[in-house]
C-alpha distance (Angstrom), angle and dihedral (degrees) to the residues before:
residue distance angle dihedral
M1 . . .
V2 3.83 . .
S3 3.81 116.3 .
K4 3.80 120.1 -125.8
E5 3.81 89.4 -117.3
R6 3.79 92.5 54.5
Q7 3.79 92.3 42.6
G8 3.83 89.5 51.9
F9 3.80 91.1 48.0
E10 3.81 93.3 48.1
E11 3.81 91.4 48.0
A12 3.82 92.4 47.8
L13 3.81 91.1 48.6
Q14 3.80 91.6 50.0
K15 3.83 91.1 49.5
L16 3.80 89.4 48.7
E17 3.81 90.9 52.9
T18 3.81 89.6 49.9
I19 3.81 90.5 51.2
V20 3.80 92.0 50.1
E21 3.81 89.7 52.3
A22 3.81 91.6 47.6
L23 3.80 91.9 49.8
G24 3.80 88.5 55.5
D25 3.81 89.8 60.1
Q26 3.78 108.9 102.2
E27 3.82 91.0 -156.0
I28 3.83 93.5 66.5
S29 3.81 117.5 108.8
L30 3.79 121.9 -116.9
E31 3.80 91.8 -117.0
N32 3.80 91.8 51.7
S33 3.81 90.2 45.7
V34 3.79 91.5 55.1
E35 3.83 91.9 47.9
L36 3.79 91.3 49.5
Y37 3.80 91.0 46.3
E38 3.82 91.2 53.1
E39 3.80 91.4 48.6
G40 3.80 89.7 47.1
L41 3.81 91.5 53.4
K42 3.81 90.9 52.5
L43 3.80 91.9 48.4
S44 3.80 91.5 46.2
K45 3.81 91.1 51.9
Y46 3.82 91.0 49.0
C47 3.81 91.6 49.7
M48 3.81 93.1 47.7
E49 3.81 92.2 48.8
T50 3.81 90.9 48.2
L51 3.80 91.5 50.4
E52 3.79 92.0 46.7
N53 3.81 91.3 50.6
A54 3.80 90.3 49.6
S55 3.80 90.3 49.6
L56 3.81 91.3 50.8
R57 3.80 90.9 49.4
I58 3.81 90.4 51.4
E59 3.81 91.8 49.0
K60 3.79 89.6 50.1
L61 3.81 91.4 50.6
E62 3.79 92.0 47.9
T63 3.80 91.4 49.3
S64 3.78 90.5 48.9
D65 3.82 91.4 49.9
T66 3.80 91.0 49.0
L67 3.80 91.3 51.2
D68 3.83 90.6 47.9
D69 3.81 90.3 50.1
N70 3.80 91.4 50.1
K71 3.82 91.0 50.7
A72 3.81 90.9 49.7
D73 3.83 91.2 51.0
S74 3.84 91.9 52.5
């Protein structure tokens, strides 16, 4: 089962990829480009924060496992 956090991240990443493709279209208006750029920045920030939180959770788990291993060795 996919968590809501992962589903939100995957959806945001897919939207971001779509925006990048749209911004590469030379037929897009300047106004639309700016709107897409702003939306892309928000999505990028969300994705980076989500990845950073996941990284911190992993570090915490690894630290916890290391401490548990050290206690078991004592």
